[in-house]
Each structure stands twice: as structure tokens, then as C-alpha cells.
C-alpha positions in Angstrom: 7.6 -15.0 -51.5 7.6 -17.1 -48.5 11.1 -15.9 -47.6 9.5 -12.3 -47.4 6.6 -13.5 -45.4 9.2 -15.3 -42.9 11.3 -12.2 -42.6 8.1 -10.0 -41.9 7.1 -12.5 -39.1 10.4 -12.4 -37.5 10.5 -8.8 -37.7 7.1 -8.6 -36.0 8.1 -11.3 -33.5 11.2 -9.0 -32.5 9.0 -5.8 -32.0 6.7 -7.8 -29.9 9.5 -9.0 -27.6 11.0 -5.6 -27.4 7.4 -4.2 -26.3 7.3 -6.9 -23.8 10.7 -6.4 -22.4 10.0 -2.4 -22.0 6.6 -3.3 -20.4 8.4 -5.6 -17.8 11.1 -3.0 -17.1 8.3 -0.4 -16.3 6.8 -2.9 -13.9 10.0 -3.9 -12.2 12.0 -0.3 -12.0 9.6 1.4 -9.7 10.1 -1.3 -7.2 13.8 -0.9 -7.4 13.2 3.0 -6.7 11.3 2.5 -3.4 13.2 3.1 -0.3 12.9 1.3 2.9 9.8 1.5 5.1 9.8 2.8 8.4 6.5 1.6 9.9 5.0 3.4 12.8 2.2 1.3 14.6 -0.9 2.8 16.0 -2.7 1.4 19.0 -4.2 -1.9 18.0 -8.0 -2.3 18.3 -10.6 -5.0 18.2 -10.6 -4.4 14.3 -6.8 -5.1 14.0 -3.8 -3.4 13.6 -2.5 -0.6 11.4 0.8 1.0 10.5 1.9 4.0 8.7 5.4 4.5 6.9 7.0 7.7 8.0 9.4 7.6 5.1 6.6 7.8 2.6 5.1 11.0 3.9 4.6 13.8 1.2 2.6 16.9 0.5 0.7 16.7 -3.0 -0.1 19.9 -4.9 -3.4 20.4 -3.0 -1.7 20.5 0.2 -2.9 17.3 1.3 -0.7 14.5 3.1 -0.3 11.1 1.2 1.2 8.2 3.0 1.6 4.4 2.8 -0.3 2.5 5.5 -0.6 -1.3 6.3 -3.7 -2.8 7.7 -4.1 -6.4 9.4 -7.4 -7.4 10.5 -7.7 -9.3 13.8 -7.6 -13.0 13.8 -11.1 -14.7 14.3 -11.6 -15.9 18.0 -10.7 -19.5 17.1 -7.5 -18.6 15.8 -6.4 -16.2 18.7 -3.6 -17.4 21.0 -4.6 -18.3 24.4 -1.9 -16.1 26.2 0.3 -13.4 24.8 3.3 -14.6 27.0 4.0 -17.7 24.7 7.4 -17.9 23.6 8.1 -16.6 20.2 8.2 -20.1 18.4 4.7 -20.7 19.6 3.2 -17.5 18.4 1.5 -17.9 15.1 3.1 -16.6 11.8 2.3 -13.5 10.4 -1.2 -13.3 8.8 -1.1 -12.9 5.2 -4.4 -11.0 4.9 -2.7 -7.4 5.4 -3.4 -4.8 3.0 -1.5 -1.8 1.7 -2.9 1.5 1.1 -1.9 4.8 -0.2 -3.9 7.2 1.8 -4.5 10.8 0.8 -5.2 12.8 4.1 -7.2 16.3 4.4 -5.6 17.2 7.8 -7.6 20.2 8.3 -11.1 18.7 7.8 -10.1 15.1 9.2 -11.0 13.4 6.0 -9.3 10.5 4.0 -9.4 8.7 0.8 -7.6 5.6 -0.5 -5.9 6.2 -3.9 -4.4 2.7 -4.1 -5.0 -0.6 -2.4 -2.5 -3.3 -2.8 -0.8 -1.5 -5.6 -4.0 -0.9 -7.6 -4.9 2.4 -8.2 -8.6 3.7 -7.2 -10.0 5.7 -9.6 -12.2 8.8 -8.2 -12.2 7.6 -4.6 -14.3 9.7 -2.5 -13.3 11.6 0.8 -14.5 9.8 4.2 -14.8 11.1 7.6 -13.0 9.1 10.1 -15.9 8.4 11.9 -15.5 5.4 14.5 -12.6 4.2 12.8 -9.9 4.5 15.6 -7.1 3.0 13.5 -7.7 5.6 10.5 -8.1 8.6 13.0 -4.7 7.7 14.7 -3.1 7.3 11.5 -4.5 10.7 10.1 -3.5 12.3 13.6 0.1 11.0 13.6 0.7 11.3 9.8 -0.7 14.8 9.8 1.6 15.8 12.7 4.7 14.4 11.2 4.2 15.6 7.6 6.4 18.1 6.2 5.1 21.6 6.0 
């Protein structure tokens, strides 16, 4: 009887291990499909810096443009370098607070929504006007101009 229980436990453990391996493959394989990025930086503002990836531009079924973008907020004043002419070794290291977004752009109406933030899907994102956000306005303008027809 205990032999049958042991065999059933081993079989269940194998099934569980196989399921975990399949899940891990699903998480790793999409990263391997990703191509190199071609970042296009828009004009920096007091809020920070923003880039969009020209290699990620796509039109979806609704005719809107999707694009990968990266935002990095400006450092606090106490962290800002005293001069921009400092040698590269004296410049601060890249900041780790950058965020990656997959943006959907309605080029005709000048609206955007973030469908993914740092790889996490945003369920039911709302369309937003660009408003006074100069970084997003420039990403929308440049990405829409460069998007495939």
C-alpha cells in the first residue's frame, strides 16, 4: 500500500515540476523574441527625460499606435550635478528610477493611455489628454509621425 502512495506522490511531483518548467519557459522565451531597442530621446523638461523606441512602433486593430517608452524623473536638486561639463567619470551613474511604459496613442485625437507599466499590464486604462505634459506630447507627436501607415 505504501508503495502505491509513494508512486503516486512521485508522479504528482513530476507533474508539478513539468508545470513549473513550462511556466518558466513562458516567462523567459518572450524576452528572447524581443529585438534591440532604438531609443529616440525627446527634449528633456524639468520633470525629467523620456525616450520612445522606434523599433516598437505598431498599429493595432483600432488603428492606434503602440510604442515602448522610457521615463526617468529629474534628480532632486540636492543630487543634481553642479556643472554639465564634468568629465564622464565625475558624472553620476544612471538613475534606477526609470519606468518602462507601453503606450497606446490615438494620434488623431491627441490622446494616450499606458497599457503596461514596467512589464505589468494595466487593465482598463483610461484615455488621457496630453495636457501640459510636454514629454508625453512630444512622444505622441514624434511616434505618430514615424508610425507605419
